N, C-alpha and C positions, 0 to 999 in steps of 0.2 A: 833608464831602466830597460832590461832585456828579458823577454819571456821566451822560454823554450818549450812549446807544447809538444806532447808526445802522441797526441791523437787529434783528429779533426774536431771531436766533440769538445775539446778545450778551447777552440777558436770561436768566440761568440761573433754573431753578425754585427756589422757596424751600427752604432746607434747615432741618430741625428743629434748634433750638438756636442757629442763626446769627442775626446781627442783620439784620432785614428792612428794606429800603429803603422810604422814603416816595415814592410815585409822584406826579410832578407833570406836569400838562398845561397847562390854562389858568391854574390856581392862584388862581381867584377865591375859592374857599373855603379852600384850603390856606394861603394867606398869612395869613389871620386866625387859623387854628388854630395855626400855628407861632408867631405873635405871642403867643398865649395859652398857649404852652408845652404844647399838646395833641398835637403831632405832631412830636416830636423824632426825630432820626436822620438817617442819610445819605439824600441825595436821588437818585432815579432820574428824570432829566428827559427827557421824551419829545420835546423840541424838534426833534432831528435825526432822529427815527425816521420814515422815509418809508413811504408806502403806507397810512396809517391815517386819511386825511382825504378819502377819495373815496367816491363812490356808484357801485356796480356793479349791473347788472341781468342776470338770467339769462334763459333761454329761456322760462320760465313767466311772466315779468313781475315776479318777486319781486326785492326790492332788498336789497343788503347795504351797510350804511352804516358807514364807519370811525368809531371812537370818538373820534378827534382832530378830526373835522369841527366847525368852529365853529358855534354855534347860529344865528348870524345867516345864515350860508351855507345851513344846513339849511332855515331858514324861507323863504329866497328861492329855493330850488331849484324851478323850475317843474315838472319831471318828478315830483319827490316830492309837490308840492302837488296835482298831478293824480291821482296814484295813491293817496295817503294824505292827504286834505285835512285831517282832524282833527289828525293828527300835526303837519303843517306849521303849522296855526293855533295849536296849543298852543306850539310853539317860538317863534312870533312874538309871543306874548303874555306870556311869562315875563320877570321881572326888568326890566332897562332896556336901551336900545340899546348902552350902553357895555359892560355885562356880557355881552350876547349876542355882541358882537364878539370877545371873547377866551375866553369859556367854551366848553367842548366838550361833545359829546354824552355821552361816557363820564363826564366829571366831574359832569355834572348827575345821572346815574343813581346815582353812588356818593358823592354829597356827604353830609356829616354833618348831623344835625338841628339846628334852631335853638332848642331849649329853652334858656332863659337859665340854668338851673341847670347844664346840661351845658356851656355855654360859659363859665361862671364858673371862673376858675383856682383859686378858693378853695373850690369845692364838690366833693364826692366823691359823685356820684350813681351809679345802677346802671350806666349806660353807661360809666362810668370806673372800675368795679370796686368801687363802694360797696355798701352793704347795703340801701339803700332808694331809692325814687323820691322825690326831694325835692319834686317838683311836686305830688304828691298831697296833701301836707299844707301846701303853700305856694300860690303864685299860679300857677294853671293855666288862666287865662282863654282862652288861645289853643291849648289842648291838645286831646286826643282826646275825641270824643263817641261813638266806637266803641271801648270799652275792651277791647282784645284780649289784653293781657298785662301783665307787671309794670311796663313803662315806659309813661308816659302821653303821651309826645311824639307829634307827627304827622310823617309822612314828608314831606320837603321836595321830592321830585323830581316836577316837573310832567311831564317826559318819561317817567318811569317809569310814571306813571298813564296817559299816552297810549298807550304801547307795550303796556300790559296790555290796553287795549281793542282793540289790533291783533293780539293773540295772537303777539307777537314773541318772539324768543329772542336770546341773546347768545353770542358766541364768546369763549372764554377761552384765552389762550396756554398751550400745553402740555396742554390738556385735549382728549380725543378727541371728546367729544360736546358739543353746544350745551346751554345752560342756559336754560330758559324764564324770562321775566321774573317770573312768579309764583314760581318756585323761587329766583330771585335774591334776592327779598325775604323769602320765608317767610310765615308766618301771623301774625307779630307776637308770638309767645309767647316769643321769645328777646330778652332785654334788652341783650345785650352789644354789639350793633352795629346799623347801619342797613341792612345787607344781609348776605347769606350767602356772599359771595366771600371765600375764605381770604386772610389777610394775605399780601402780597407777590405775589399773582396779578394778572395784567394782563388787563383786558377789552379786546379788540381791535376787535370789530365788533358791530353789531346787525343781526339778520336779520329782515326783514319778509316775511310770506307773500305770495303773489300777491294783488293788490288786488281789491276787490269792484267789478265794473262798476256804474255808476249809483249810487254811494254818495252819500248826503247826510249831511254831518257838521257838527258844531258843537262849539266849545269855549267854555265860559263859566266865569268865576271871580267869586266874591263876595269883595270886599276892603273894608277899612275906610277906604281913601282912593282917589283916582282912579287913581294910578299908583305904580309902584315899591314895591309892597307884597306881602307873602306872602299867599296866599289863605286866607280862613277856610274856604271850601269851593270846590272846583273840579271840573268835570264835563266829560267828553267823551262825545258821543253819535254813534253811527254807525247809519244806517238805510238800507235798500234798500226802496223802495216800488214795488210792481207793481200797476198798475191801481187805485191808491188804497189798497191794503192793504199793511201792513208785512210783508215777507217775511224780513227779516233785521234784527237789532238787537244792538248792543253798547253797554253803558253802564258807564263807569268813573268813579271818584270819588277825589279826593285832599283832603288838608288835614283829615281827620277821624279818622285812625287811624295807628298806628305803621307801617302798610304801605299802599300803594295798594289800592283795593278795586274788584272787579267787582260789579255789582248784577244777578245773574241773575233775581231776582224781578221786577225792572222789565222786563228783556228779555222774559221769558215773558209779561208782561201786554201787550206790544206786538205780538208776532208773531201774525199772523193777524187783527189788528184794523185798522179803518180808521185812516189817518194823520190823525186829527182832534184838535182841542184837548181835547175832553172825554175821549178815550182817553188822551191825554198826561197830563191832570190826575189821572186815576185811577191811572195807572202811577206817577206821581211820589209819590203818597201811600205807596207801598210802599218808597220809598227808605230810610226810617228803620227798617225791620225789622232787628232784631238790634242796634240802637243801645244803648249803655250809657253815658250821659253822666256826667261828673263833676259835682260841685256847681256849678262855674262854667261848664260847657260845655253846659248844657241848652239855652241860647239857639241853639246851632248846629242843633238839630233842625229848627226852622222854616227856617233857611237851607238845609239839605240839600234839603228838599222844594221850596223856591222855586228853588234853583239847578238842580236836575234838571229841573223843569218849564220853566224858561227855555231850557235847552240842548235839550230835546226840541222845543219850539216852533221854535227857530231851525233845528234840523236838518230839521224837517218842511217848512220854507220854503226850505231851501238848494237851490241848483242842483245837479242830479245830476252826478257826475263823468263825464267823457267818455273816461276811459282805456279803451283797447282791449287786451285780452289777446292776445298773439301766438297765431297758429294753431299747434296742435301739429304737429310735423314728421310728414310722411307716412311710414308704415312702409316700410322698404326691402323690395323684392320678395324672396321667398324664392329662394335660389340653386337653379338647376336641378340635379336629381340627376345625379351622375356616371354615365356608361354602365357597365353591368356588364362586368367583364373577361371575355374569351373563355376558355372552358375549355381547359386545356393538353391537347394531343393525347397519346394513349397512345403510349408509345415503341415497344412491340412492334407495335401496330397500324400505326404509321407505317412500320416496316421492312417488315412484310408487304405493306403497300400498295405500297411502292416496288418490292419484288421482283416482285410479280404484275402490275404495271402494264404493259399491252401497249405496244410501241413504235408510234409512229404510222407508218402506211404512206405511202410516197411516192405522190403522185398519178400516176395512169396517164397516159402520154403517147401520142399518136397520131401515127405517122409520116405524112408526106404521101404520098398515093397516087401511084404511078408507072404510066405507061401504056407498054406495049411498043409498039415501032414508032412511036415518036414522029416528029416531023418530020425 
């Protein structure tokens, strides 16, 4: 059975014990998982759901992006590219033109990992309710070099990594508060899913904070072939450089852990330092702090340092963004205080005053003088 809701009011919150629908948007990932018998159940198709494919801006310059927006349109949006250049660059670099044309922002954030054991219909790994991560004792050449939990897969979302660098959050239908991208993915210690969104819940929007003026950003991925390949390591860097000194830095990385990662140690090594290649090189060496490679993924550590350095150098040479934040509205003048009411007159005093009030006298009149013996 397939349902085609036309408004969010037609999507009921999931009920405990009830059969949960499988949500479909662009279906670039879901089609394969249904073919592999990994996503059985009734479909909730978002095709006719209006209002989730737009970009809206508020008075602070912040953007709210609908989860149904196609990635190709996201990458081509000039206003988004001006305000969030790294985010737009990452969107334009992932997958292929054909996939970007139909895949959606929300689908990219919530897609399932590409571990071949997870994708095999004959394997029962941790992600599918099994008792062990089959990749650990098997072929894990493309898996994690930051071993954060029981599952050794790497997170597949390029846009999740990019939004982590932008301190973004997501809106979930029926939930009163937004969820940060960091909380959406967790810390990698839970092996049962690729995100923390409860089953049956619908992600509706991504909320980006006001942009950084004069941001210099770069996205770079290391891949095993020139095009159409999953990244071995991918990095997004955001810098603000004032007078040759880095005053703001954000560095995020994907392709190396079960969740996208922020690199605060690299950021701290940049802020307050000159935006020069030797500073970038020293900061990039810190990118592997905390790494725990598997036997077959130790090669990724050199890729991590090299990819971070490449992204830093590109960001250092990037043209600063020209986005201008709107002026805050002038405060409204305080209303003038209302005049104090006149005191009510005392009743007795009023009567007494009325009784004792003298009557006005008539003005005196002078009769015209008469002269006796007139003419």
